[in-house]
N, C-alpha and C positions, 0 to 999 in steps of 0.2 A: 449948217451945211447940212445936206439930206445924207441920210447913211449910205444910200449904194455911191452918192459922191467920194466920202468918208471911204468906204470900203475901194472904190478905184483910185483913190490918192493913195491910199494902204501899198495897193501892190506897184503903185508905181516905186514905192520909198524900197519894196522890196524888190524889185529888181532893179532898182539902182546899187543899193548892198548885194545883189549878187553881183553882176557887171561890177563893182568894184574889186571883189572875192576874185574876181577873172584875171585882173589885170589891167581891165578899162578904165579909161579916165572919162568922166560925163561930162561934158563939152557944154550939154544948155539939158533942162526940162523944162517940158513945156512951152517949147519954141512958136512964137503966132507968128503965121504970116496972114497977105490976104488969101491965100488960098487953103491955108486950115491949120493943126498945129503939130508937131512931132510930142508925141513922150518925151522921148533922150536921145540925146545926140551923145553919143559915146567914141571913146578915140585911145585907138590899144599901136602906136607908133603911127604907122602909115593907112592904116585898116581906118576909114571913119562912118562908123554904122547907126544907123536912124532905126530907133528899135521902137512898133506901135505894141504898149503895153495892155493887155487885156484880163479881168479878172471875173470870174465867176464865182460864186457859193452852191450854183445848183449846177446838173446838166441834162437838164433835160431841155433846155432848147440849143444842145450840142456844146462842142468842144468851145472854148475860150479864141480860136483862133477862126473860127466859123464864122465872127462876125466880121472880119474884114473881107469886106465886100473887095469887087475890082474897081468900083467906085470910090471907095476907099483908101484904095493902093494908089490908084492915082491922085488922088490930093497928098497923101502921103510925098507920091516922090513930086507934084510939082512945089509943095512945099518947100522939100528937101534942096529940090530946084535952086532956093533962094537961099536957104541957109548958104549953102555951096558958093555963090558967088560972095562972100562978105567973109568965108570961113574954111574955103577949101586952098591947101599945101600944095606945092609942087610933090610930085610920086605920090599922092592921095590916090588911095583904091576907096570904092563904097562898097556899101552893103548893104540890105535893108532887111532886118529880123523883125522875129514875134515873141516877147514872149507871153507865154501864158500863165497865168494863175488860176491855180484850183486851190478850194477850203471845201471841201466834204467831207462832211460829219467831222468836224473838229482835226481833217489832216491837210496839212500844205502839200501842196504840187507846184511845184515851178519847172515849166520844159524850155528852154530855149530851140526856139528853130531860127536857125540863119541860116540866108538868103530864100529866105519863104514869102515875099513877094516878089 
């Protein structure tokens, strides 16, 4: 596996662990559909959260959140719609978040951006 892919997968695992610590249940990881992929789908009661995880080791190209373009956000929403066809429960509220992970000079930073998309 390429180092960049390995780091991205590590970031997804770190984000999932963070969400669990915050009281969320991870319903799905790397859910795929014809429209794209959802990194994480997390639930906390009647709140269903679709999470895009972005990890970076450098800030030369901006913050990780900057990589979530309008086109990427649209694909996430379309994929989430497909997920909801089979998994939505009555009374569920939906939210779209980004978790950005930075590993700069050996320092780990995680930012949870709620309602980002």
